[in-house]
Structure formats: C-alpha cells, structure tokens
C-alpha positions in Angstrom: 79.9 148.2 52.7 78.5 146.0 55.4 79.5 147.2 59.0 81.8 144.2 61.3 80.7 142.0 64.2 82.8 139.8 66.1 82.9 137.7 68.7 84.5 134.6 70.5 83.3 132.2 72.1 84.6 130.8 75.2 85.7 127.4 75.7 82.8 126.4 78.6 80.5 128.9 80.7 78.6 127.9 83.5 75.0 129.2 83.7 72.7 128.8 87.1 69.1 128.8 85.0 67.6 127.2 81.9 68.7 130.1 79.6 72.3 131.6 79.8 73.0 135.8 78.6 74.8 135.5 75.6 77.4 138.2 77.1 78.2 134.6 79.7 79.6 132.4 77.2 81.1 135.2 74.0 82.7 138.4 73.7 81.5 140.9 70.8 83.5 143.5 69.3 82.7 146.1 67.3 78.9 147.1 67.7 77.1 148.6 70.7 76.2 145.6 73.0 73.4 147.5 74.3 70.8 144.9 72.3 73.1 141.7 73.3 71.9 142.3 77.1 68.1 140.8 76.5 69.6 138.1 74.5 69.2 134.7 76.1 70.6 131.1 75.0 68.2 128.1 76.0 70.1 125.3 77.4 68.7 121.8 76.3 70.3 119.8 79.6 73.0 119.8 82.6 75.6 120.2 79.8 75.1 122.0 76.1 76.8 122.9 73.5 76.5 126.0 71.8 78.2 126.7 68.6 78.6 129.5 66.5 76.5 129.5 64.4 74.0 129.5 67.3 75.1 132.4 68.4 75.0 133.8 65.1 71.4 132.7 64.6 70.6 135.2 67.9 73.1 138.1 66.7 71.7 137.9 62.9 68.0 139.6 63.7 70.1 142.2 65.5 72.2 143.5 63.5 70.5 143.1 59.7 72.9 145.4 58.5 76.4 143.6 59.8 78.4 141.1 58.5 79.4 138.4 61.8 82.7 137.3 62.3 83.9 134.4 64.7 86.8 134.7 66.1 87.2 132.1 68.7 86.8 128.4 69.4 83.5 126.6 67.4 81.9 125.9 70.3 80.7 126.6 74.2 80.3 124.1 76.1 77.9 125.3 78.8 77.1 123.7 82.1 74.4 124.2 84.5 75.1 125.0 88.2 72.9 123.2 90.5 71.9 125.8 93.7 74.3 125.1 96.9 73.2 123.1 100.0 73.2 124.0 103.4 76.5 125.2 104.3 77.1 122.6 107.3 76.1 119.8 105.2 78.8 121.4 103.3 81.3 121.2 106.3 80.1 118.3 107.5 80.8 116.3 103.8 84.5 118.0 103.6 85.3 116.9 107.4 84.1 113.4 107.1 86.4 113.3 103.0 88.9 114.8 105.4 88.5 111.6 107.7 88.5 108.9 104.7 91.7 110.6 103.2 93.7 110.6 106.3 92.5 107.1 107.7 93.3 105.8 104.3 96.0 107.2 103.7 97.6 106.4 106.8 96.7 102.5 106.3 98.2 102.7 103.0 101.8 104.0 104.5 101.5 101.2 107.5 100.8 98.9 104.9 103.8 100.1 102.2 105.9 100.5 105.4 104.6 96.7 107.1 105.5 95.3 103.6 108.9 96.8 102.8 109.8 95.7 107.0 110.6 99.5 107.5 111.1 98.9 111.2 114.2 96.6 110.1 115.3 98.9 107.9 115.8 101.4 110.0 117.3 99.2 112.5 120.2 98.1 110.1 120.6 101.7 109.5 120.9 102.8 113.0 123.5 99.5 113.5 125.5 100.5 110.5 126.4 103.8 111.7 126.3 103.1 115.6 127.2 99.5 115.6 125.0 98.8 118.3 121.6 96.4 117.4 118.6 97.7 118.7 115.1 97.0 118.0 113.2 100.1 117.7 114.5 103.1 116.8 112.9 106.5 117.2 116.6 108.5 116.6 116.0 107.2 113.0 112.0 106.7 113.3 111.1 110.4 113.9 114.0 112.1 111.2 111.8 109.5 108.8 108.0 110.3 109.5 109.1 114.3 109.3 110.5 114.0 105.9 107.9 111.7 104.6 105.3 114.5 105.8 108.0 117.2 104.5 107.9 115.7 101.3 104.1 115.7 100.9 104.3 119.1 102.5 106.4 120.6 99.1 105.6 118.2 96.8 101.4 119.2 96.9 102.4 123.2 97.5 101.0 123.0 100.7 102.4 126.5 101.6 103.4 129.6 100.0 106.2 130.1 97.6 106.8 133.8 96.9 106.8 132.5 92.9 103.7 131.9 91.6 105.2 128.5 89.8 102.3 125.6 89.9 102.7 122.8 91.5 103.0 119.5 90.4 99.4 118.5 91.2 98.0 122.3 89.3 99.4 120.8 86.4 97.7 117.7 86.8 94.3 119.1 87.9 94.6 121.5 84.8 95.7 118.5 82.5 92.4 116.5 84.1 90.1 119.5 83.4 91.2 120.1 79.7 91.3 116.5 79.2 87.2 116.5 80.3 85.9 119.5 78.7 87.1 118.0 75.5 85.3 114.4 76.1 82.1 116.0 76.6 82.5 118.3 73.9 82.7 115.2 71.6 80.3 113.7 73.5 77.9 116.8 73.0 78.8 116.4 69.3 77.2 113.2 68.8 74.0 112.5 66.9 72.5 110.4 69.2 73.7 112.9 72.3 
C-alpha cells in the first residue's frame, strides 16, 4: 500500500523572482517537507498560473512511493512582485494623489451644491424655522458641512471601532479583488495567452 501525500494550492501567491518556492504556493501534508524546501516553480511572466498538475510533476520524482492528492484549488495565480522604488518617490506619489483626490472631491461637492442651489435651500430652511429671510446662513451651512464630513468618515470607516466589522469599502475591495483574481486566472488559461 502506498503512503499518501496531500497538498493544497493557494488561490494567489506572490514571488520576488523568476522562480517561486513550492512552499510559497501550497501547503503539503503527509510527508516530511525537507526535500520540498528546494523545489522551485519557474514563472513565465508577471502573472503565471500554476496548476495542480505542475505541482504534482515537481513532487512526484521526490516521493515516488507516495500517492499524491490535491485537496485545494486546481490552480494558483502567481504574481511577480516588483522591487520597491525610492521611498521619497513613493511619498511624493501619495502626496500628489491625496492632493488630486482632495481637490477633485471638493470640486465635485461644490458643483453638486451649485447644481441644486444649496445656498438657496439653506436660506429656505432658515426662513422656515425663524421666519426671517437671510441670504448667507452659517447657522445652517456649518452643521451641514460637519455632517457631510462625519458621514464620509462613518461610511468609509475612517475611525477605529471596537468591533471588527468590515466597512462598505472593505467589502467592495474584497469583491473587486476576487473578481480580478478570477478574471486573471481565466485569462491565464486561454490557449493564446
């Protein structure tokens, strides 16, 4: 009776070079892992799909007396990590991105308020509650502005909560990453790509 060896591929993995160690893309059970520490899987580009058959082909010569079984996904998408650039350049990019987002968001909000005549709405609210007509009403505009800011903070979860619940943004990012991974895996299995 043959001994058994089980492995489970990860869905995605990241490599720092043109070859990825086997233990970075899958977990192996049922045998000593010592011979597997030196097994490297070659990558064909910036994103490579490694199948369970590729892994079996690498493991089988090391364990000829074992029955090899895959317990996980049938393929793993391996992405080549690029070397990080200059830390100063990274900080400058983040600062530029923050400025663009801040001013872009400010212009979008101001354009929306101009389209719906928000200053007139604030004047109407003030007149409704006080009976006095006034053109600029900071007593209504300031709380409204604070409420918009607090709403953004709460929506995107920019403050720490005691409970570790995902925010709306966290869920959208998770869904996007899953869809991107599935798409890239499908593209990697095409005969032409």
